N, C-alpha and C positions, 0 to 999 in steps of 0.2 A: 687729914686726907691732903690738906695743903702741905704739909711738911713731905709727905711720900711723894706727891705731884713733883714738888722741887728735887727732889733725889733724883726721880725716874727721869725728869727733865735733863739735869746736869748729867746724868750716865750717858744718855742717847746723844747730847751734844759733844760730848767728848768721843764717842764713837764716831760720829760723823765728822767732827773736825779733824780726828785721825786719819780716819779713811781718805776725806779731801787732802790733807797735807801729803799723806803717804803717797797717795796717787800722782798728785802733781809733780812729786820729786821724781818720779820714774815714767811719767807719762810719754807717749811717742807723740810729739807734735803734729805728726803727719796725718793721724787717724783723726784729728780734728780740723785739717783743712776743710777750706769753704767748699772744694770739690766734693767733699763727702758728705755735705749736708742733703737732706731731702727737699723737695719741693717747697719753695716759699709758701704756698698755699696749705701745705699740711704743718708747716711751722704756726701759721696762724690759727689752724684749726685747733691745736695743741693748747693754745692760750685758754680756751675754755674748759678744756679739761684738767689742765695745772692748775687752776683757779682753786680747785678743791684743797690743794695742798696748803694754801695760804689762809684758808678761811678760819684759822684759828684766832687770828685779830680780833674778829667779830664776836667769837665767844667771849672773849675778855669784857664786852660790854654787859654781859649777863652776871659779872660779879659786882656790879656797881654798889647794891646797897650793901655789900660786905666789906667795901673799903673803907678805911678810916677816913679818906681825903680824896674821893672819885673825881673831882673837879681837876685837881692836878695829877692824881697818879693815873687815871684814865688814858687820856691822849699819850701822855709819856709811855705806857705801858703798849698801847696799840704801837705807835711809831717804832719803838725799839724791837718789839717783836715782828714786824715786818722788815725791819732792817736786817735783822739777824739773820732770818729766815732766808732772805735774798743772797747773802753772802756765803752762807753755808750750802744752800742747794746751788748755786752756782758752781763754788768749789767742788762739790761732789759729782755735779753732772760732767765736770770737765775730767774729773779724776775716773770717772766711770768710763766714759767715751774715749777718752785717751788711752786707756789700757784693755778695752773690750770692744771688738767690733761690733757695729750696731745690730748686727743680725743675731749676734751671740745674746745681746742684752735684750732684743724681741723674743728670742726664744726662751728666753729665762725671765719673763716679764714679772713672776708673781715673786722672783728672789734676785732680782738683779742686781743689788747693791752686794748682797752676800757673794753672787758670781763674780763680781768687779773685784770684789777683796782677794779673790785666789792669786791673781796676777801678781798682786801687791804683796800680800802676806802669807800666802799659800794657804793649805787647808785650813789650818787652826784659825786663818782670817774668816774664810766662809762661815765656819762655826760660830764664829764670837758676833759677826755682824748678823748671823739669823738669829742669835739669841736675843741681840740688843732690838732687833726690829720687832720682836715678839713684844719685849718690854716696851718698847715705844707704841707700840698697837694699844696696849693695855693702859698706858697713859694717855694716849686720845680717846679711849672709850671712858675713862674715867673722867676726863674734862667734859666731854660731849655728854654725859649721863648727868653732871652736874649742871652744865648750861639747859639741859632739857628740863631738868627738874625745876630750876627757877623760871623758865619760860612758860612751862604749863600751869605752875602755879600761880603764875601773874596773870595770865590767861583764864583761869579758873576764878581769880579775885573779880575779873572785869566782866566774868559771864560769857567770855568767849569761847571756853570749854566747859565740859561737865563740871559740875563742882567737886565730883569725886577725884578729880585730878589734883585738887588741894588738900585732900585728907591727910592729915599727919600720920606716918608709918615710922617709929623709930625716930630718926634724924632725918629723915627723908620725906617725900611726899609720894601718896600713890600713883602721881603722873609718871614718876619715874619708872616704876615698874611696868606699868601700861608701855611707855616708850622702849623699854627693854625687850618687852614680848614683840611689838611691833618689828623693830630693829633684828631680833632672832630669826623670824620669819622671812626677812628680806634676805639675811644671811645664808640661809636654809634654800632658799628657792632661786637667787640669782647669783651669777660668777661675780667675780672681784671686778672687771672691767665693767659690767653693767652697773652695780653700786657706785663705783668711782664716778661713771659717767653721769648717772642719775642724781647723785648726790651732788656732782659740780653745777649740773644746771638747775637744780631745785634749788641750790642755795644762789645762784645768780639771778632765779627769778625772785628770790625774797628781796635780794638787795636791790634790784629794779623796784619791787614795790615800795621799799623802805625810801629810795631815793626820791621816787613819785610823792609819797606821804609827806616827806620832808619839803618838798616846794610847795605843799599846801599850807604848811605851818611855818614858812620862811622868815615870815617877818616876827614871830615870836623868838625864834632862836638865833636871829642875826647872824645866819651862814650866808656864805658868798653863793647868790644864785648861779654865777658862771661856773664855780667849782662843782655845786650839787648837778647842775644839768649837764655837764661835761661827764660826770661820774655815772649818770644815769643812760648817757647816749652810748659811752663805753661799755657799760654793762649788757644794753640791748644788742651792741655789736656783738661782743661775746657769746651771747645766747643764740644768735642767728649762725654765728660761725659753728657752734658746737651742735646745733641742730641738724645744718649743712653736712658736718661730718659723721653724725649717728645716721642720718639718713642714707648715707652712702655706705656705711660699714655695719652697724647693727640697727638697722630700722626698728625693730622689736623693742630698743630701749626707750624709742620717742614714745612707742604707745604704752610704755609702762608709766613714762613720766607723764603723760596725757591723762591717763588713767587715775594719777595720784591727784593730779590737779584737780580732775572732775569731782572725784571723791571729796576733796577740800572744799570745792565750792557748794557742793551738795550739803556737807555737814555744817558749813557756814549757813547755808540758809536755814536749815533745822535749828541750830543754835542760836540764830537770831529770832526766830519765832517763840523760843522759849528762854530766851535771855533772864528776862526778869524773875522767873519762877526759880531758876536754877540759882540765882544769886541769894534771893532770899531764903529758899530751902536750907542752903548748908551755911551760908555767912550772914546771918539776919542782922549783924552788927554792921555791916556795911551797907 
């Protein structure tokens, strides 16, 4: 799976880099002039939503136990991933909005990249980018399932999830099948915009909790109090901006997120009640 993932990532990077370079070569600078920008508040609102596109760096941490030298490899992998994504995404964004009016990008929101390839490479460019987008989606699903499996397995070991999540199934765990089932239900009942918005704010909430937890053990980790606090405040600011935006555009999405948070709290209370019994039942050696 790792080799397949490397191949898929290489393919989608080549497509994105090709689209970015091709678009930059034929773009019209007037289309990205400052007077064409949306209101500043809308740009800030976008920060909380586009964060979802960068969350792959946090998935890397879930592979730590499979790395030969995580102390050295993990930080380098995370910083490299973030740097590459910034460069590629900025290049592609300039290529898209430098060749396609913002109204057309909004109209083609579900296939905006493929639509932006038309003025650059013609109809075959649209088809090629669309196929690459499907492959890229498969790559993201593959990475997310791998991450979810590791997380659910560790939580099951710690008694934070039912022990069934850690049950071996082939080369994976039962938690992966449960995660796939929940994700499939969301895909069927929510549209892409709701999924992206809910996913982005949910990840931001997780990161905020992570930073807050880090501050509690910061003497053990030796990290910078200033940097962790700054990260927490920035994350909270992004959550507030995202919540304001959703309350104006799609308030139902906020209710969905609130519902999931409420379900998580209820589940946490139930699991804390039965935590000891769950661990001993499935993992007596722990």
